[in-house]
C-alpha positions in Angstrom: -4.6 11.7 -5.2 -1.7 14.0 -4.2 1.4 14.5 -6.4 3.4 12.4 -3.9 0.9 9.5 -4.1 1.1 9.7 -7.9 4.8 9.4 -7.9 5.0 6.5 -5.5 2.1 4.5 -6.8 3.1 2.1 -9.6 -0.2 0.4 -10.1 -3.6 1.1 -8.7 -4.9 -1.6 -6.4 -7.8 -2.1 -8.6 -5.6 -2.9 -11.6 -3.7 -5.4 -9.4 -6.9 -7.0 -8.3 -8.1 -7.2 -11.9 -4.9 -8.9 -13.0 -5.0 -11.3 -10.1 -8.7 -12.2 -10.8 -7.7 -12.8 -14.5 -5.0 -15.2 -13.3 -7.5 -17.1 -11.1 -10.1 -17.4 -13.8 -7.4 -18.5 -16.4 -6.1 -21.1 -13.9 -9.6 -22.5 -13.3 -10.6 -22.7 -16.9 -7.2 -24.1 -17.9 -7.4 -26.8 -15.2 -10.9 -27.8 -16.4 -10.0 -28.0 -20.1 -6.7 -29.7 -19.7 -8.2 -32.2 -17.2 -10.8 -33.1 -19.8 -8.1 -33.5 -22.3 -6.2 -35.8 -19.9 -3.2 -33.5 -19.8 -2.2 -33.8 -16.1 1.0 -31.8 -16.3 -0.6 -28.9 -18.0 -3.5 -29.0 -15.5 -0.9 -28.7 -12.7 0.6 -25.7 -14.5 -2.7 -24.0 -14.7 -3.3 -24.8 -11.1 -0.1 -22.9 -10.2 -1.3 -20.0 -12.3 -4.6 -19.9 -10.4 -2.7 -20.1 -7.1 -0.5 -17.2 -8.1 -3.6 -15.1 -8.8 -5.1 -16.1 -5.4 -1.8 -15.2 -3.6 -1.7 -11.9 -5.4 -5.3 -11.1 -4.3 -4.4 -12.0 -0.7 -1.4 -9.7 -0.7 -3.3 -6.8 -2.2 -6.1 -7.3 0.3 -3.7 -7.2 3.2 -1.1 -4.6 2.1 -3.3 -1.9 0.5 -5.2 -1.1 3.8 -2.0 -1.2 5.8 -0.3 1.3 3.4 -3.3 3.6 3.3 -3.6 3.7 7.1 0.1 4.5 7.4 -0.3 7.4 4.9 -3.2 8.9 6.7 -1.3 8.6 10.0 1.5 10.7 8.4 -1.0 13.3 7.2 -2.5 13.6 10.7 0.9 13.8 12.3 2.0 16.5 9.8 -1.1 18.6 10.5 -0.5 18.3 14.3 3.1 19.4 13.8 1.9 22.4 11.8 -0.7 23.3 14.5 2.1 23.1 17.1 4.3 25.4 15.1 1.6 28.0 14.7 0.9 27.9 18.5 4.6 28.3 19.3 4.9 31.3 16.9 1.8 32.9 18.5 2.8 32.3 22.0 6.6 32.9 21.9 7.3 29.4 23.2 10.2 28.3 25.4 13.1 26.1 24.3 11.5 22.8 25.4 8.4 23.3 23.3 10.4 24.2 20.2 12.7 21.2 20.6 9.7 18.8 20.9 8.1 20.3 17.8 11.3 20.1 15.8 11.7 16.4 16.7 8.2 15.7 15.6 8.8 17.5 12.3 12.0 15.5 11.7 9.9 12.3 12.3 7.4 13.4 9.7 10.1 14.1 7.2 11.8 10.8 7.7 8.6 8.9 7.4 7.6 10.8 4.3 10.9 10.0 2.6 10.7 6.3 3.6 13.7 6.3 5.9 
């Protein structure tokens, strides 16, 4: 994990998945126990707890791959910009090439900063 990832990541996806599974299991067990005890309102409450855990699992499953693919795209784009700069320096490029490279570098910087 890079330093930038460490700064921006609040919780690891595995930690979130574990917490969501704990909510699901708590909800299921709570619904069973309170249904046996004939506490309908409490059983519904535990049902909401389980549903919250299931929703959290769904969100983590959808969002984590999307964020990771966006981060890898930025790395690939940044490497392409660096390669272009090296080629321009070596070849003594014209103004059009330099402008396109600078525009790509600005795009990488904005995406990295979250703008």
